C-alpha positions in Angstrom: 31.6 56.3 205.2 30.1 57.8 202.1 30.5 61.5 202.0 28.2 64.0 200.4 28.2 67.7 200.4 25.1 69.5 201.4 25.3 73.2 200.4 23.6 75.6 202.8 23.3 79.2 201.8 23.7 81.9 204.5 24.3 85.6 204.8 27.8 85.1 206.4 30.1 82.2 205.9 32.1 80.8 208.8 35.8 80.4 208.4 37.4 77.5 210.4 40.9 78.6 211.2 42.3 75.7 213.1 42.5 71.9 212.7 39.4 69.8 213.7 39.4 68.7 217.3 38.0 65.6 219.0 34.4 64.7 218.3 31.5 65.1 220.7 29.2 62.1 220.9 25.5 62.3 220.1 23.3 62.7 223.2 21.0 60.0 224.2 17.3 60.7 224.3 17.1 60.8 228.1 14.1 61.2 230.3 14.0 63.2 233.5 14.3 59.8 235.4 17.8 59.3 233.9 19.1 62.7 234.9 19.5 63.7 238.5 20.1 67.1 240.0 23.3 68.0 241.7 24.6 70.5 244.2 24.1 73.6 242.1 26.4 76.0 243.8 29.3 73.5 244.1 29.1 72.4 240.5 28.8 76.0 239.1 31.8 77.1 241.1 33.9 74.2 239.9 32.8 74.7 236.3 33.5 78.4 236.4 37.0 77.8 237.9 37.8 75.3 235.1 36.6 77.7 232.4 38.6 80.6 233.8 41.7 78.4 233.7 41.3 78.4 229.9 40.3 82.0 229.6 43.7 83.4 228.5 43.9 81.0 225.6 40.4 81.8 224.6 41.0 85.5 224.9 44.0 85.3 222.6 42.0 83.4 220.0 39.2 86.0 220.2 41.7 88.8 219.5 43.2 86.9 216.6 40.0 85.7 214.8 37.8 87.9 212.6 34.7 88.6 214.7 32.5 88.2 211.6 33.4 84.6 211.1 31.8 81.7 212.9 35.0 80.9 214.8 35.4 84.5 215.8 31.8 84.8 217.0 32.2 81.7 219.2 35.6 82.8 220.6 34.1 86.2 221.5 31.3 84.7 223.6 31.3 84.6 227.3 29.2 82.6 229.7 26.4 84.1 231.8 26.7 82.5 235.3 23.4 83.6 236.8 21.0 80.9 238.0 18.4 81.6 235.3 21.0 81.0 232.6 22.6 77.8 234.1 21.7 74.2 234.4 23.4 71.3 236.2 22.6 67.6 235.5 24.1 64.2 236.3 24.0 60.7 234.9 25.8 57.6 236.1 28.9 58.6 234.0 29.1 62.4 234.1 28.2 65.7 235.8 27.4 68.4 233.3 27.1 72.2 233.8 25.6 74.2 231.0 25.2 78.0 230.9 24.1 80.4 228.1 26.8 82.3 226.3 26.6 85.8 224.9 28.8 87.8 222.6 29.6 91.5 222.3 27.3 91.6 219.2 24.2 89.7 218.5 24.7 86.8 216.1 22.1 84.2 215.1 22.8 80.9 213.4 19.9 80.3 210.9 19.1 77.6 208.4 18.1 78.9 204.9 14.4 78.1 205.2 14.2 79.9 208.6 16.0 83.0 207.2 13.6 83.1 204.2 10.6 82.9 206.6 12.0 85.7 208.7 12.5 87.8 205.6 9.0 87.1 204.5 7.2 87.7 207.8 9.6 90.1 209.6 8.7 88.0 212.7 11.7 88.1 215.0 10.6 84.9 216.7 12.1 83.1 213.7 15.5 84.6 214.4 16.6 82.2 217.1 19.7 80.1 218.0 21.4 79.5 221.3 25.0 78.8 222.3 25.9 77.3 225.7 29.1 76.6 227.5 29.2 72.9 228.5 31.6 71.7 231.2 31.6 67.9 231.6 33.2 66.0 234.4 33.7 62.2 234.0 32.8 60.7 237.4 35.1 57.7 237.0 38.3 59.3 235.7 37.8 62.9 237.0 38.6 64.2 233.5 37.0 67.6 232.8 36.5 69.1 229.4 34.7 72.3 228.2 33.3 73.3 224.9 30.4 75.1 223.4 27.1 73.7 222.0 25.0 75.7 219.5 21.4 74.7 218.9 20.0 75.8 215.5 16.3 74.8 215.2 14.7 74.1 211.9 11.6 76.0 210.7 9.5 73.0 211.4 10.8 72.7 215.0 10.4 76.4 215.7 6.8 76.4 214.8 6.1 73.0 216.4 7.5 74.3 219.8 5.6 77.6 219.5 9.0 79.3 219.2 10.4 77.8 222.4 13.0 75.4 221.0 15.7 75.5 223.7 14.5 72.9 226.2 17.1 70.7 224.6 20.3 70.3 226.7 23.6 68.4 226.2 22.3 65.5 228.2 18.8 65.5 226.9 17.3 66.0 223.4 13.6 66.3 222.6 12.6 63.1 220.8 11.3 65.3 218.0 14.2 67.7 217.8 14.8 69.0 214.2 17.7 71.1 213.2 21.5 71.3 213.8 23.7 71.0 216.9 27.2 72.3 216.5 30.1 71.8 218.9 33.1 74.2 219.0 36.2 74.2 221.2 36.5 77.3 223.4 39.0 78.9 221.0 36.3 78.9 218.3 37.3 75.9 216.2 34.7 73.5 215.0 34.8 70.1 216.7 31.8 68.4 215.0 28.1 68.5 214.9 24.9 66.6 214.2 22.0 67.1 211.8 18.7 66.0 213.4 15.4 65.1 211.6 12.4 64.4 213.9 14.7 63.3 216.7 17.0 61.1 214.6 20.6 61.9 213.5 20.8 61.9 209.7 24.2 63.3 209.1 27.4 64.3 211.0 28.8 67.8 210.5 32.5 67.4 209.9 34.1 70.6 208.6 33.4 73.8 206.8 34.2 74.1 203.1 35.1 77.7 202.3 36.1 78.9 198.8 38.5 81.7 198.1 35.6 83.7 196.6 33.5 83.2 199.7 36.4 84.4 201.9 36.8 87.5 199.8 33.1 88.2 200.1 33.3 87.7 203.9 36.2 90.1 204.2 34.2 92.8 202.3 31.4 92.8 204.9 31.4 95.8 207.3 32.7 95.0 210.8 30.3 97.4 212.5 27.2 95.3 211.9 25.5 94.7 215.3 23.2 92.0 214.1 24.0 89.2 211.7 23.1 85.7 210.7 26.0 83.2 210.6 26.7 79.6 209.7 28.8 78.0 206.9 28.9 75.6 204.0 29.3 72.2 205.6 30.7 68.9 204.5 28.3 66.3 205.9 28.8 62.6 206.4 25.9 60.2 206.1 25.0 58.2 209.2 
């Protein structure tokens, strides 16, 4: 596959501290007819139990990683288990529980054009991204895996959806979704991601490309910032 580097400029640059993990497949464009509801309480309880079995490992990573980096931000997030934050869905192959995650400081993943629009307008509606915990159970094998999914809408998609871009889920993407979807392991390491343009995947996100100069700049940023914009410089592969 031909590789090309697409350079994205951001305020903070994410440092990937671990090896790349297994990839997460692109979601199909499913309709509500393809996704059935499941027993909410049962599935949430099972997902929470599985997540907590990994919590010690995640906690160690959170203590080790710099909280200003992308990996550190993800590792420091915790799921919100309330009903208004959680969703359960089922296909013929898998049962999926998703729930919104929140960190001890507010961090927003923003594309360059979105950040420029925010700076120009001071309209906080442009400053949006969402990270969710995803717990997926394979119905045939019983295999369970957990990871995070971060939705980063483009400027076009934010405005097209009237600033309500988060109807997208792990199982279901809007056929017009435009932006980035990033997957991280619970400890914060990048697994992979997808670049969407009008509902179609145009590139895979494979890894971060961090220079020594960028890392020195990152280390010079104050830790006490309560609000920041984060992503990285990505090596993208063409689809």
